[in-house]
N, CA, C and O of each residue as an XYZ file, in Angstrom:
692
protein
N     129.277     78.600    119.676
C     128.637     79.438    120.676
C     129.453     80.713    120.904
O     128.891     81.801    121.023
N     130.784     80.573    120.964
C     131.612     81.751    121.198
C     131.504     82.744    120.049
O     131.482     83.955    120.267
N     131.435     82.224    118.812
C     131.299     83.127    117.665
C     129.978     83.883    117.748
O     129.927     85.082    117.472
N     128.913     83.187    118.126
C     127.610     83.823    118.265
C     127.637     84.884    119.361
O     127.087     85.973    119.191
N     128.277     84.567    120.483
C     128.374     85.543    121.566
C     129.178     86.757    121.136
O     128.825     87.892    121.458
N     130.256     86.517    120.410
C     131.093     87.631    119.943
C     130.307     88.539    118.997
O     130.355     89.762    119.128
N     129.582     87.942    118.043
C     128.757     88.729    117.113
C     127.644     89.447    117.869
O     127.361     90.616    117.607
N     127.018     88.745    118.805
C     125.946     89.335    119.594
C     126.441     90.506    120.421
O     125.748     91.513    120.562
N     127.659     90.369    120.975
C     128.230     91.456    121.779
C     128.369     92.701    120.927
O     127.994     93.793    121.354
N     128.904     92.548    119.728
C     129.121     93.703    118.842
C     127.806     94.379    118.473
O     127.752     95.601    118.338
N     126.759     93.599    118.312
C     125.461     94.145    117.920
C     124.741     94.768    119.121
O     124.204     95.872    119.020
N     124.730     94.068    120.244
C     123.900     94.469    121.367
C     124.560     95.440    122.340
O     123.858     96.163    123.048
N     125.882     95.474    122.392
C     126.543     96.345    123.360
C     126.085     97.799    123.248
O     125.706     98.381    124.265
N     126.101     98.421    122.043
C     125.662     99.824    121.975
C     124.185     99.999    122.339
O     123.817    100.977    122.990
N     123.359     99.071    121.928
C     121.921     99.125    122.206
C     121.674     99.045    123.711
O     120.898     99.826    124.262
N     122.335     98.101    124.367
C     122.135     97.912    125.798
C     122.747     99.067    126.582
O     122.182     99.502    127.585
N     123.898     99.568    126.133
C     124.509    100.721    126.813
C     123.583    101.933    126.749
O     123.461    102.683    127.717
N     122.932    102.115    125.601
C     122.062    103.280    125.411
C     120.773    103.173    126.212
O     120.357    104.131    126.864
N     120.150    102.020    126.161
C     118.818    101.878    126.761
C     118.802    101.097    128.078
O     117.757    101.009    128.723
N     119.907    100.547    128.475
C     120.044     99.899    129.774
C     119.116     98.729    130.018
O     118.862     97.916    129.130
N     118.612     98.660    131.248
C     117.784     97.536    131.670
C     116.502     97.435    130.842
O     115.976     96.339    130.647
N     115.999     98.574    130.355
C     114.786     98.517    129.526
C     115.050     97.703    128.265
O     114.186     96.938    127.838
N     116.219     97.853    127.666
C     116.559     97.112    126.444
C     116.557     95.616    126.706
O     116.010     94.845    125.917
N     117.162     95.204    127.801
C     117.231     93.777    128.089
C     115.856     93.234    128.480
O     115.517     92.096    128.153
N     115.071     94.050    129.179
C     113.692     93.642    129.488
C     112.925     93.392    128.184
O     112.271     92.359    128.037
N     113.005     94.334    127.243
C     112.278     94.205    125.974
C     112.731     92.981    125.195
O     111.905     92.262    124.633
N     114.039     92.738    125.158
C     114.550     91.571    124.432
C     114.020     90.272    125.032
O     113.550     89.395    124.308
N     114.096     90.152    126.334
C     113.660     88.914    126.989
C     112.137     88.771    126.916
O     111.624     87.668    126.727
N     111.428     89.869    127.063
C     109.966     89.822    126.945
C     109.570     89.300    125.564
O     108.756     88.383    125.453
N     110.143     89.882    124.522
C     109.798     89.469    123.156
C     110.196     88.024    122.887
O     109.436     87.272    122.277
N     111.379     87.635    123.338
C     111.810     86.252    123.136
C     110.875     85.291    123.865
O     110.484     84.264    123.309
N     110.520     85.614    125.089
C     109.709     84.712    125.910
C     108.279     84.583    125.412
O     107.633     83.563    125.649
N     107.777     85.600    124.728
C     106.407     85.478    124.224
C     106.352     84.806    122.861
O     105.267     84.593    122.321
N     107.520     84.465    122.293
C     107.527     83.692    121.066
C     108.264     84.304    119.895
O     108.317     83.695    118.827
N     108.837     85.488    120.055
C     109.551     86.147    118.958
C     110.981     85.605    118.847
O     111.585     85.234    119.853
N     111.512     85.561    117.639
C     112.889     85.070    117.460
C     113.925     86.141    117.783
O     114.580     86.668    116.884
N     114.070     86.456    119.052
C     115.019     87.460    119.529
C     116.109     86.718    120.315
O     115.784     85.860    121.137
N     117.381     87.022    120.087
C     118.463     86.325    120.812
C     118.651     86.855    122.234
O     119.641     87.523    122.532
N     117.712     86.557    123.084
C     117.734     87.071    124.441
C     118.905     86.592    125.268
O     119.472     87.353    126.052
N     119.272     85.329    125.095
C     120.378     84.757    125.847
C     121.661     85.574    125.634
O     122.372     85.883    126.591
N     121.944     85.915    124.387
C     123.123     86.722    124.062
C     123.009     88.110    124.680
O     123.991     88.648    125.192
N     121.823     88.685    124.633
C     121.609     90.000    125.227
C     121.815     90.003    126.725
O     122.372     90.950    127.280
N     121.361     88.933    127.391
C     121.539     88.839    128.848
C     123.022     88.770    129.193
O     123.481     89.439    130.118
N     123.760     87.966    128.455
C     125.201     87.845    128.721
C     125.886     89.189    128.481
O     126.734     89.600    129.272
N     125.527     89.871    127.401
C     126.115     91.191    127.119
C     125.798     92.175    128.238
O     126.682     92.905    128.685
N     124.557     92.204    128.693
C     124.171     93.120    129.775
C     124.894     92.773    131.067
O     125.313     93.663    131.807
N     125.040     91.493    131.337
C     125.737     91.056    132.542
C     127.201     91.480    132.510
O     127.743     91.919    133.523
N     127.834     91.353    131.363
C     129.236     91.757    131.243
C     129.385     93.273    131.351
O     130.369     93.764    131.903
N     128.416     94.011    130.828
C     128.437     95.466    130.999
C     128.283     95.831    132.478
O     128.895     96.786    132.956
N     127.475     95.075    133.183
C     127.321     95.317    134.621
C     128.626     95.007    135.360
O     128.997     95.711    136.299
N     129.308     93.964    134.933
C     130.585     93.622    135.560
C     131.621     94.726    135.352
O     132.529     94.892    136.166
N     131.482     95.476    134.264
C     132.398     96.587    133.978
C     131.936     97.882    134.644
O     132.595     98.915    134.526
N     130.809     97.821    135.338
C     130.307     98.992    136.041
C     129.466     99.923    135.179
O     129.148    101.034    135.604
N     129.103     99.493    133.982
C     128.324    100.350    133.087
C     126.815    100.197    133.284
O     126.045    101.054    132.850
N     126.393     99.126    133.929
C     124.987     98.897    134.274
C     124.942     98.354    135.701
O     125.944     97.873    136.231
N     123.794     98.439    136.294
C     123.594     97.839    137.612
C     123.181     96.386    137.434
O     122.230     96.095    136.709
N     123.891     95.473    138.090
C     123.530     94.060    137.972
C     122.152     93.802    138.572
O     121.438     92.907    138.118
N     121.775     94.569    139.579
C     120.441     94.408    140.179
C     119.374     94.770    139.142
O     118.381     94.055    138.998
N     119.573     95.870    138.423
C     118.622     96.271    137.378
C     118.564     95.240    136.268
O     117.483     94.885    135.797
N     119.726     94.759    135.851
C     119.776     93.743    134.792
C     119.036     92.491    135.249
O     118.207     91.957    134.513
N     119.329     92.024    136.453
C     118.723     90.797    136.973
C     117.192     90.902    136.981
O     116.496     90.024    136.470
N     116.690     91.977    137.564
C     115.234     92.095    137.674
C     114.571     92.400    136.328
O     113.416     92.028    136.121
N     115.266     93.061    135.421
C     114.722     93.287    134.073
C     114.594     91.962    133.330
O     113.594     91.715    132.657
N     115.609     91.112    133.454
C     115.574     89.797    132.802
C     114.469     88.937    133.415
O     113.685     88.324    132.690
N     114.407     88.892    134.725
C     113.399     88.080    135.404
C     111.987     88.540    135.048
O     111.126     87.718    134.735
N     111.748     89.851    135.095
C     110.416     90.387    134.756
C     110.089     90.132    133.291
O     108.962     89.754    132.968
N     111.046     90.332    132.407
C     110.808     90.083    130.981
C     110.458     88.634    130.712
O     109.571     88.339    129.912
N     111.165     87.721    131.391
C     110.901     86.288    131.195
C     109.509     85.906    131.694
O     108.773     85.205    131.000
N     109.150     86.358    132.879
C     107.845     85.977    133.456
C     106.700     86.628    132.684
O     105.724     85.958    132.346
N     106.809     87.908    132.405
C     105.729     88.595    131.679
C     105.635     88.134    130.225
O     104.537     88.002    129.684
N     106.781     87.890    129.595
C     106.769     87.405    128.206
C     106.140     86.025    128.090
O     105.319     85.783    127.206
N     106.530     85.114    128.990
C     105.921     83.784    129.000
C     104.423     83.866    129.253
O     103.643     83.148    128.629
N     104.024     84.738    130.164
C     102.596     84.879    130.480
C     101.825     85.432    129.289
O     100.689     85.026    129.046
N     102.430     86.351    128.546
C     101.785     86.873    127.336
C     101.665     85.776    126.287
O     100.625     85.639    125.642
N     102.736     84.991    126.116
C     102.683     83.857    125.193
C     101.600     82.865    125.581
O     100.892     82.336    124.725
N     101.478     82.618    126.883
C     100.434     81.728    127.392
C      99.054     82.255    127.009
O      98.202     81.499    126.542
N      98.841     83.542    127.207
C      97.550     84.150    126.881
C      97.252     84.043    125.381
O      96.126     83.736    124.988
N      98.250     84.294    124.561
C      98.079     84.161    123.106
C      97.717     82.721    122.763
O      96.808     82.470    121.972
N      98.436     81.780    123.367
C      98.143     80.363    123.128
C      96.754     79.975    123.589
O      96.058     79.219    122.912
N      96.346     80.493    124.747
C      95.031     80.159    125.300
C      93.908     80.695    124.419
O      92.871     80.051    124.264
N      94.122     81.892    123.837
C      93.064     82.534    123.050
C      92.865     81.923    121.665
O      91.789     82.077    121.088
N      93.852     81.243    121.122
C      93.642     80.696    119.784
C      94.682     79.716    119.325
O      94.660     79.269    118.178
N      95.587     79.381    120.199
C      96.694     78.525    119.811
C      96.306     77.116    119.413
O      96.813     76.595    118.420
N      95.405     76.480    120.176
C      95.042     75.096    119.873
C      94.382     75.001    118.511
O      94.658     74.080    117.743
N      93.509     75.953    118.213
C      92.847     75.963    116.912
C      93.880     76.109    115.790
O      93.808     75.411    114.778
N      94.842     77.021    115.976
C      95.870     77.229    114.967
C      96.773     76.008    114.825
O      97.155     75.641    113.714
N      97.118     75.372    115.960
C      97.947     74.173    115.901
C      97.236     73.044    115.153
O      97.846     72.341    114.347
N      95.962     72.881    115.425
C      95.214     71.804    114.750
C      95.019     72.107    113.268
O      94.995     71.196    112.440
N      94.880     73.386    112.937
C      94.643     73.754    111.544
C      95.931     73.749    110.712
O      95.962     73.205    109.608
N      96.999     74.365    111.256
C      98.222     74.524    110.476
C      99.352     73.587    110.899
O     100.369     73.494    110.212
N      99.182     72.903    112.009
C     100.209     71.990    112.504
C     100.653     70.936    111.506
O     101.852     70.683    111.385
N      99.722     70.306    110.779
C     100.145     69.284    109.820
C     101.132     69.808    108.761
O     101.902     69.026    108.206
N     101.118     71.085    108.483
C     102.060     71.657    107.504
C     103.505     71.579    107.978
O     104.436     71.563    107.173
N     103.679     71.530    109.306
C     105.032     71.433    109.845
C     105.263     70.087    110.541
O     106.176     69.949    111.355
N     104.443     69.118    110.219
C     104.599     67.779    110.759
C     103.934     67.544    112.106
O     104.146     66.503    112.727
N     103.138     68.493    112.560
C     102.448     68.356    113.835
C     101.023     67.878    113.565
O     100.076     68.664    113.536
N     100.905     66.593    113.373
C      99.603     65.997    113.075
C      98.735     65.994    114.326
O      99.212     66.241    115.434
N      97.468     65.715    114.131
C      96.545     65.635    115.268
C      97.003     64.604    116.283
O      96.873     64.811    117.489
N      97.542     63.491    115.796
C      98.027     62.433    116.679
C      99.228     62.920    117.509
O      99.302     62.669    118.712
N     100.148     63.605    116.863
C     101.309     64.140    117.584
C     100.883     65.208    118.593
O     101.420     65.272    119.699
N      99.937     66.029    118.217
C      99.448     67.058    119.133
C      98.782     66.421    120.344
O      98.969     66.881    121.470
N      98.004     65.360    120.119
C      97.385     64.633    121.236
C      98.457     64.046    122.161
O      98.303     64.061    123.382
N      99.533     63.533    121.580
C     100.640     62.978    122.358
C     101.292     64.070    123.210
O     101.591     63.848    124.384
N     101.512     65.243    122.622
C     102.098     66.370    123.357
C     101.164     66.798    124.487
O     101.612     67.094    125.594
N      99.872     66.828    124.200
C      98.895     67.200    125.240
C      98.960     66.230    126.412
O      98.904     66.654    127.567
N      99.077     64.929    126.132
C      99.168     63.934    127.204
C     100.431     64.141    128.037
O     100.406     64.022    129.262
N     101.533     64.451    127.356
C     102.783     64.697    128.088
C     102.654     65.938    128.972
O     103.142     65.952    130.102
N     102.000     66.975    128.457
C     101.807     68.184    129.251
C     100.908     67.900    130.440
O     101.115     68.457    131.518
N      99.919     67.046    130.262
C      99.020     66.708    131.357
C      99.781     65.992    132.467
O      99.564     66.262    133.648
N     100.682     65.071    132.081
C     101.431     64.297    133.068
C     102.581     65.079    133.696
O     102.754     65.060    134.914
N     103.361     65.759    132.876
C     104.559     66.400    133.400
C     104.731     67.834    132.979
O     105.855     68.316    132.832
N     103.627     68.519    132.784
C     103.675     69.880    132.265
C     104.528     70.836    133.067
O     105.220     71.679    132.498
N     104.486     70.715    134.380
C     105.257     71.609    135.234
C     106.741     71.464    134.924
O     107.436     72.466    134.755
N     107.234     70.243    134.848
C     108.659     70.016    134.587
C     109.024     70.397    133.160
O     110.121     70.900    132.917
N     108.129     70.166    132.225
C     108.387     70.564    130.837
C     108.581     72.076    130.768
O     109.499     72.557    130.103
N     107.727     72.816    131.447
C     107.806     74.280    131.433
C     109.097     74.763    132.092
O     109.740     75.680    131.580
N     109.485     74.166    133.213
C     110.710     74.570    133.909
C     111.933     74.306    133.027
O     112.773     75.189    132.850
N     112.033     73.109    132.481
C     113.206     72.721    131.688
C     113.246     73.467    130.354
O     114.329     73.781    129.860
N     112.093     73.751    129.769
C     112.044     74.433    128.474
C     112.720     75.792    128.510
O     113.210     76.256    127.481
N     112.759     76.429    129.645
C     113.414     77.744    129.778
C     114.895     77.650    129.385
O     115.472     78.644    128.944
N     115.513     76.481    129.534
C     116.938     76.311    129.262
C     117.226     75.800    127.849
O     118.388     75.618    127.488
N     116.201     75.570    127.059
C     116.396     75.005    125.719
C     116.003     76.044    124.671
O     114.844     76.453    124.598
N     116.984     76.471    123.852
C     116.641     77.441    122.798
C     115.495     76.915    121.936
O     115.378     75.706    121.733
N     114.687     77.773    121.450
C     113.455     77.540    120.702
C     112.325     77.091    121.623
O     111.216     77.619    121.538
N     112.587     76.126    122.499
C     111.550     75.749    123.466
C     111.251     76.931    124.389
O     110.104     77.147    124.781
N     112.297     77.697    124.732
C     112.115     78.870    125.583
C     111.144     79.845    124.913
O     110.355     80.505    125.590
N     111.205     79.933    123.590
C     110.373     80.884    122.860
C     108.925     80.410    122.697
O     108.017     81.239    122.642
N     108.696     79.122    122.621
C     107.327     78.624    122.392
C     106.688     78.038    123.647
O     105.552     77.567    123.609
N     107.412     78.069    124.744
C     106.965     77.493    126.000
C     105.572     77.969    126.414
O     104.669     77.158    126.619
N     105.405     79.273    126.535
C     104.111     79.822    126.952
C     103.025     79.570    125.929
O     101.893     79.242    126.283
N     103.369     79.724    124.656
C     102.380     79.479    123.590
C     101.841     78.056    123.654
O     100.633     77.836    123.563
N     102.746     77.091    123.813
C     102.313     75.695    123.882
C     101.496     75.411    125.137
O     100.446     74.772    125.070
N     101.978     75.887    126.274
C     101.252     75.627    127.525
C      99.846     76.225    127.464
O      98.888     75.591    127.907
N      99.711     77.435    126.923
C      98.389     78.048    126.780
C      97.529     77.307    125.781
O      96.339     77.091    126.012
N      98.135     76.914    124.663
C      97.397     76.185    123.630
C      96.881     74.848    124.137
O      95.811     74.389    123.736
N      97.649     74.232    125.020
C      97.290     72.914    125.524
C      96.497     72.992    126.828
O      96.313     71.986    127.514
N      96.029     74.196    127.161
C      95.127     74.435    128.294
C      95.705     74.031    129.649
O      94.980     73.549    130.520
N      97.008     74.229    129.823
C      97.593     74.013    131.144
C      96.976     75.049    132.075
O      96.846     76.210    131.686
N      96.594     74.674    133.279
C      96.027     75.659    134.208
C      97.038     76.782    134.482
O      98.206     76.516    134.769
N      96.583     78.026    134.392
C      97.494     79.160    134.515
C      98.253     79.190    135.843
O      99.449     79.481    135.829
N      97.625     78.906    136.993
C      98.402     78.935    138.238
C      99.588     77.959    138.217
O     100.670     78.288    138.702
N      99.384     76.764    137.660
C     100.488     75.788    137.553
C     101.553     76.307    136.597
O     102.750     76.197    136.864
N     101.104     76.875    135.477
C     102.049     77.420    134.503
C     102.855     78.556    135.127
O     104.077     78.599    134.983
N     102.186     79.468    135.813
C     102.863     80.615    136.409
C     103.908     80.164    137.427
O     105.011     80.709    137.465
N     103.573     79.190    138.237
C     104.520     78.677    139.220
C     105.723     78.040    138.523
O     106.868     78.305    138.888
N     105.462     77.208    137.528
C     106.546     76.506    136.835
C     107.423     77.459    136.038
O     108.650     77.375    136.097
N     106.803     78.361    135.295
C     107.621     79.254    134.477
C     108.352     80.271    135.330
O     109.432     80.719    134.942
N     107.809     80.655    136.476
C     108.517     81.562    137.383
C     109.743     80.870    137.978
O     110.806     81.479    138.098
N     109.594     79.595    138.350
C     110.736     78.839    138.876
C     111.809     78.693    137.805
O     112.991     78.900    138.079
N     111.407     78.338    136.588
C     112.363     78.219    135.489
C     113.032     79.542    135.171
O     114.238     79.589    134.931
N     112.255     80.619    135.168
C     112.801     81.948    134.881
C     113.778     82.385    135.963
O     114.803     82.997    135.661
N     113.476     82.079    137.212
C     114.369     82.434    138.316
C     115.709     81.709    138.181
O     116.765     82.318    138.354
N     115.670     80.421    137.875
C     116.914     79.654    137.719
C     117.698     80.117    136.489
O     118.913     80.300    136.555
N     116.997     80.305    135.369
C     117.651     80.724    134.123
C     118.257     82.115    134.284
O     119.393     82.347    133.870
N     117.514     83.033    134.878
C     118.011     84.392    135.091
C     119.236     84.372    135.990
O     120.212     85.073    135.725
N     119.192     83.584    137.043
C     120.335     83.505    137.948
C     121.573     82.991    137.222
O     122.672     83.507    137.427
N     121.406     81.990    136.387
C     122.533     81.424    135.650
C     123.081     82.402    134.609
O     124.284     82.660    134.568
N     122.197     82.944    133.768
C     122.652     83.761    132.641
C     122.949     85.216    132.986
O     123.740     85.858    132.295
N     122.346     85.741    134.017
C     122.646     87.128    134.399
C     123.787     87.184    135.417
O     124.659     88.048    135.328
N     123.779     86.270    136.374
C     124.794     86.322    137.415
C     126.072     85.570    137.051
O     127.159     85.954    137.482
N     125.950     84.511    136.268
C     127.135     83.736    135.868
C     128.186     84.599    135.179
O     129.316     84.678    135.660
N     127.845     85.251    134.063
C     128.842     86.106    133.401
C     129.305     87.264    134.284
O     130.459     87.684    134.195
N     128.434     87.773    135.120
C     128.799     88.880    136.007
C     129.905     88.457    136.973
O     130.905     89.160    137.121
N     129.726     87.312    137.628
C     130.704     86.864    138.614
C     131.935     86.211    137.992
O     132.994     86.158    138.617
N     131.799     85.715    136.765
C     132.934     85.085    136.087
C     133.315     85.860    134.832
O     133.669     85.270    133.811
N     133.239     87.186    134.917
C     133.452     88.045    133.740
C     134.838     87.905    133.148
O     135.006     88.106    131.945
N     135.828     87.572    133.938
C     137.177     87.433    133.402
C     137.243     86.337    132.345
O     138.020     86.439    131.396
N     136.443     85.297    132.499
C     136.425     84.212    131.518
C     135.826     84.657    130.188
O     136.069     84.024    129.161
N     135.051     85.731    130.194
C     134.394     86.230    128.987
C     135.152     87.387    128.315
O     134.751     87.835    127.241
N     136.215     87.864    128.915
C     136.899     89.053    128.409
C     137.413     88.895    126.985
O     137.469     89.877    126.245
N     137.786     87.695    126.586
C     138.306     87.496    125.228
C     137.233     87.710    124.150
O     137.569     87.858    122.975
N     135.954     87.730    124.531
C     134.876     87.961    123.560
C     134.891     89.386    123.009
O     134.472     89.623    121.876
N     135.370     90.325    123.807
C     135.387     91.718    123.389
C     136.521     91.949    122.435
O     136.711     93.069    121.961
């Protein structure tokens, strides 16, 4: 993890310094809607830049939170518009048979809210969270509440944690 953070810092520091909160918003938005973008590393880099006084932590915090909520909602919409059909058609190619998809749907029906909240903290699940919830027809108000709660907790941990404990991260630079 430290090696990844160190590499991510070297890549993202100039980008985030140049474009500020907009850069981190774009990274988190793209990651949350399903793109393979290393948002977690970008958030930590932005938070550490804020700790050094180069960015506003308030701007970073709200950019991350907005990117997470809007990105997940976009992923949900994409999933709702055609995700289930695509999962049923192409899922077997990646081991997602109709039976497994039905099992996932049942789990989402029973505990979808908690799945959405916890998925925010799990790499890869964070990226497909909205797509799956939309594909599996989770009601949008429930999804919005759950993903907003997860995004609020995740943003608080990843944006504020490095900011307040920046001395522990100094060796990464």
